[in-house]
Legacy VTK file of the C-alpha trace (Angstrom):
# vtk DataFile Version 3.0
C-alpha trace
ASCII
DATASET POLYDATA
POINTS 158 float
-0.007 0.024 0.003
1.439 3.357 -0.982
1.306 5.631 2.034
0.165 8.523 -0.048
-2.824 6.656 -1.278
-6.017 6.282 0.611
-7.207 2.688 0.436
-10.368 0.976 1.395
-8.569 -1.110 3.989
-8.031 1.220 6.876
-6.546 -1.339 9.191
-5.861 -0.465 12.793
-6.741 3.250 13.173
-4.481 5.533 15.072
-6.045 5.991 18.481
-6.554 9.714 19.356
-7.603 9.046 22.941
-4.672 11.207 24.071
-5.049 13.729 21.291
-6.604 17.077 21.959
-8.455 19.488 19.711
-6.633 22.388 21.304
-4.873 24.671 18.836
-1.158 24.564 18.442
0.653 27.664 19.731
2.084 30.088 17.208
5.548 28.991 18.273
4.734 25.310 17.633
3.309 26.147 14.222
6.349 28.281 13.369
8.662 25.362 14.496
6.660 22.871 12.358
6.934 25.091 9.288
10.677 25.860 9.852
11.234 22.075 10.133
9.252 21.468 6.988
11.426 23.922 5.044
14.546 22.153 6.290
13.476 19.216 4.080
12.862 21.340 0.985
14.459 19.699 -2.021
14.493 16.156 -0.522
13.433 13.799 -3.325
10.192 11.867 -3.395
10.381 8.234 -2.302
7.331 6.046 -1.762
7.275 5.003 1.908
10.183 7.377 2.726
10.523 9.387 5.919
14.122 10.628 5.814
16.579 12.805 3.878
17.006 9.971 1.280
13.431 10.560 0.269
9.918 11.057 1.479
6.375 10.634 0.378
3.653 13.124 1.379
2.431 11.527 4.555
5.957 10.409 5.562
7.081 14.004 5.182
4.300 15.216 7.376
5.003 12.480 9.908
8.699 13.295 10.035
8.072 17.049 10.553
5.858 16.433 13.501
8.128 13.743 14.965
11.096 16.128 14.723
9.075 18.460 16.951
8.140 15.684 19.485
4.536 15.565 18.178
2.906 12.291 17.263
0.613 11.954 14.260
-0.480 8.995 12.279
1.933 7.813 9.527
-0.287 6.980 6.422
-2.534 9.434 4.704
-5.512 7.067 5.293
-5.144 7.814 9.008
-3.984 11.402 8.701
-7.224 12.351 6.927
-9.156 11.362 10.071
-6.792 13.005 12.574
-8.323 16.464 13.078
-11.316 18.708 12.653
-12.429 19.619 9.128
-12.274 23.357 8.294
-13.513 25.105 5.232
-11.074 26.475 2.725
-12.050 29.977 3.759
-11.258 29.114 7.428
-7.932 27.291 6.648
-5.013 28.658 8.736
-1.277 28.276 8.735
-0.503 24.864 10.251
-3.620 23.231 8.859
-3.330 20.220 6.604
-4.697 20.178 2.965
-5.783 16.989 1.243
-6.103 16.319 -2.464
-7.383 13.887 -5.014
-4.705 14.131 -7.652
-4.833 12.976 -11.222
-8.545 12.286 -11.069
-8.323 9.878 -8.175
-11.630 8.869 -6.567
-10.145 9.025 -3.032
-7.745 11.334 -1.215
-4.210 10.447 -2.120
-2.065 13.508 -1.181
-1.460 15.821 1.856
0.430 18.980 2.542
0.998 21.479 5.351
-0.217 25.121 5.002
2.756 27.404 5.332
1.432 30.888 4.706
-1.680 32.758 3.693
-1.111 35.943 1.716
-4.805 36.378 0.868
-7.959 34.291 0.374
-6.578 33.501 -3.088
-3.008 32.896 -2.074
-2.666 29.919 0.302
0.713 28.204 0.191
1.483 24.658 1.374
4.582 22.475 1.551
4.457 18.775 0.555
6.404 15.924 -0.981
5.630 16.116 -4.715
6.053 12.917 -6.631
7.771 14.720 -9.445
9.802 17.492 -7.687
10.255 16.287 -4.066
9.567 18.496 -1.036
8.491 21.890 -2.210
6.137 24.689 -1.549
3.193 25.360 -3.930
0.242 27.698 -4.276
-2.993 25.975 -3.541
-4.892 28.249 -5.923
-2.816 27.132 -8.910
-4.988 25.449 -11.599
-3.689 21.906 -10.759
-3.892 22.044 -6.995
-7.227 23.884 -6.760
-8.857 21.299 -9.065
-7.412 18.410 -6.954
-8.176 20.075 -3.554
-10.556 18.008 -1.446
-10.525 19.293 2.150
-8.634 21.101 4.942
-8.142 19.753 8.418
-7.001 21.319 11.651
-4.879 18.441 13.123
-5.259 17.185 16.664
-2.386 17.877 19.044
-0.699 14.791 20.454
2.682 15.193 22.227
4.950 12.064 21.817
6.580 12.640 25.239
LINES 1 159
158 0 1 2 3 4 5 6 7 8 9 10 11 12 13 14 15 16 17 18 19 20 21 22 23 24 25 26 27 28 29 30 31 32 33 34 35 36 37 38 39 40 41 42 43 44 45 46 47 48 49 50 51 52 53 54 55 56 57 58 59 60 61 62 63 64 65 66 67 68 69 70 71 72 73 74 75 76 77 78 79 80 81 82 83 84 85 86 87 88 89 90 91 92 93 94 95 96 97 98 99 100 101 102 103 104 105 106 107 108 109 110 111 112 113 114 115 116 117 118 119 120 121 122 123 124 125 126 127 128 129 130 131 132 133 134 135 136 137 138 139 140 141 142 143 144 145 146 147 148 149 150 151 152 153 154 155 156 157
């Protein structure tokens, strides 16, 4: 199972009993985004979570782990790990999910890095063709593939 692909078989779901809906502090969000940009340019590798290569959900998992925050590893579980928010209410630090290349189910995730305006939301992700990079959500390709935004639960790994 490719970790960036949502499959019908969910398996054992990540338990969020210890997770909280409380918002991340601005400092935590800044640290997550700074960590994410440390990986900019790392190539795409299916199932990867390190500098040798990362897939989209592995990238998100690694960024959070580097900040002592525990989130689910596969996209199939990440898509359930938070509270849905509308695109208009999306904030820096939220996750954005996509159905790329006409997929019927969510198969890609990224982390919102900055919002310049309602029409200029940027996110960082592990692109299959270009590795870890920042993109504009409102570009023709990404806006067409956009499915939902999520405000992730907070779950410290300590």
